[in-house]
C-alpha positions as CSV (number, residue, x, y, z in Angstrom):
1,M,103.3,92.8,129.2
2,T,102.8,95.8,131.1
3,V,100.6,95.8,134.0
4,S,98.2,99.0,134.2
5,S,97.5,100.6,137.7
6,A,93.9,99.1,137.5
7,E,95.1,96.0,137.8
8,V,97.8,96.1,140.6
9,P,95.9,94.7,143.9
10,R,95.8,97.2,146.5
11,R,96.2,96.8,150.1
12,R,93.2,97.9,152.6
13,T,93.6,98.4,156.2
14,D,89.9,98.7,156.8
15,A,88.6,95.5,155.7
16,P,88.2,93.0,158.8
17,E,91.0,90.2,159.6
18,N,88.2,87.7,157.6
19,E,84.4,87.6,157.0
20,G,83.7,85.7,160.5
21,S,85.0,88.2,162.3
22,S,82.3,90.5,161.8
23,G,79.8,88.4,162.4
24,W,81.2,87.4,166.1
25,V,81.6,91.1,166.9
26,T,77.9,91.9,165.5
27,F,76.8,88.7,167.6
28,A,78.6,90.2,170.6
29,G,76.7,93.6,170.0
30,V,73.5,91.5,170.2
31,M,74.1,89.2,173.0
32,I,75.2,92.8,175.1
33,L,72.3,94.1,174.1
34,I,70.3,91.1,175.4
35,A,72.3,91.2,179.0
36,A,71.6,94.7,178.8
37,T,67.6,93.9,179.0
38,V,67.5,91.5,181.1
39,N,69.8,93.7,183.8
40,I,67.3,96.3,183.1
41,I,64.0,94.3,184.3
42,G,66.0,92.5,186.6
43,G,67.3,95.8,188.5
44,I,63.7,97.4,188.4
45,A,62.8,94.2,190.3
46,A,65.2,94.1,192.8
47,I,64.5,97.9,193.1
48,D,60.8,97.4,193.5
49,N,61.4,94.8,196.2
50,S,59.7,92.3,193.9
51,T,58.8,88.6,194.8
52,F,61.0,87.6,192.3
53,Y,64.5,87.2,194.1
54,T,65.0,84.8,197.0
55,Q,63.5,86.6,199.9
56,D,66.5,85.5,202.5
57,A,69.7,86.1,199.9
58,R,72.4,87.2,201.8
59,F,75.3,89.8,199.5
60,V,79.1,90.2,200.1
61,V,79.1,93.9,199.4
62,S,75.8,95.0,200.4
63,D,72.7,93.4,202.3
64,S,70.3,95.5,200.6
65,L,68.5,94.1,197.4
66,N,67.7,97.6,196.4
67,T,71.2,98.5,196.4
68,W,72.1,95.7,194.0
69,G,69.1,96.7,192.1
70,W,70.1,100.1,191.2
71,F,74.0,98.7,190.6
72,I,72.3,96.4,187.9
73,L,70.2,98.7,186.4
74,L,73.0,101.3,186.0
75,I,74.9,98.6,184.0
76,G,72.2,97.5,181.8
77,V,71.8,101.0,180.8
78,V,75.8,101.3,180.2
79,E,75.5,98.1,178.2
80,I,73.1,99.6,175.8
81,L,75.1,102.3,175.1
82,V,78.0,99.9,174.7
83,A,76.3,97.7,172.3
84,L,75.4,101.0,170.1
85,A,79.2,101.8,170.2
86,I,80.2,98.0,169.2
87,W,77.7,98.1,165.8
88,A,79.1,101.4,165.1
89,G,82.9,99.5,164.7
90,S,84.3,102.1,167.4
91,Q,87.5,100.2,169.0
92,V,86.8,102.1,171.9
93,G,83.2,100.8,172.0
94,R,85.0,97.5,171.8
95,W,87.2,97.5,174.8
96,T,84.0,99.3,176.9
97,G,82.7,96.3,175.8
98,V,84.6,94.0,177.5
99,L,84.8,96.1,180.4
100,I,81.5,96.5,181.2
101,A,80.7,92.6,180.4
102,S,83.5,91.8,182.9
103,V,82.0,94.1,185.5
104,N,78.8,92.4,185.1
105,A,79.8,89.3,185.2
106,I,81.5,89.9,188.4
107,A,78.3,91.5,190.1
108,Q,76.3,88.4,188.7
109,L,78.4,86.4,191.3
110,F,77.5,88.6,193.8
111,F,74.1,88.2,192.9
112,I,73.9,84.8,192.7
113,S,72.3,84.5,195.9
114,A,69.3,86.4,194.9
115,S,68.7,84.4,191.8
116,P,70.9,81.8,190.9
117,F,70.1,80.5,187.5
118,W,69.0,84.3,186.0
119,S,72.6,85.1,187.2
120,L,74.3,82.3,185.5
121,G,72.7,82.7,182.4
122,V,73.7,86.6,182.2
123,L,77.0,85.3,183.4
124,L,77.6,82.9,180.2
125,I,76.2,85.9,178.0
126,D,78.8,88.1,179.6
127,M,81.5,85.2,178.7
128,L,80.0,85.0,174.9
129,V,80.4,88.8,174.6
130,I,84.2,88.9,176.3
131,Y,85.3,86.0,173.4
132,G,83.3,87.7,170.8
133,L,85.0,91.1,171.2
134,T,88.5,90.1,172.2
135,A,89.1,87.1,170.1
136,H,87.5,88.3,166.7
137,G,86.8,92.2,167.4
138,G,90.5,93.0,166.5
139,R,91.7,95.6,164.0
140,G,91.3,94.6,160.2
141,R,94.9,93.8,158.8
142,A,95.7,94.9,155.6
143,S,94.6,92.5,153.2
144,L,94.9,92.5,149.0
145,T,91.5,93.4,147.1
């Protein structure tokens, strides 16, 4: 019995490692977009000197809430672009997402004196993004189709 070439399984290199990995990467993209939205809202509120934040907050790096507002706003804008790159399947977008989520997590720790629960919530989102992109966002291995 001979096997025709149509029956021989071929290797696909573009297939994800498993079906769950794709879901985690999509989830990470959604979560980084949520973090971006929260950062943009928080950044605008801090720039506007809103009463939303604690008035007597002391910051480690800069003593100005306005400065932190611009920094958080900039992170939020970059996160939107990174979310789009993640959804496009870009490896550069994936690693930029890990980097920007890490930077945002550290920034939220510095920003925690102004709004503790807000910062901890965004920090949790950043940890989920980092996990989703590093543990499940790897390149697809060759698999039989």
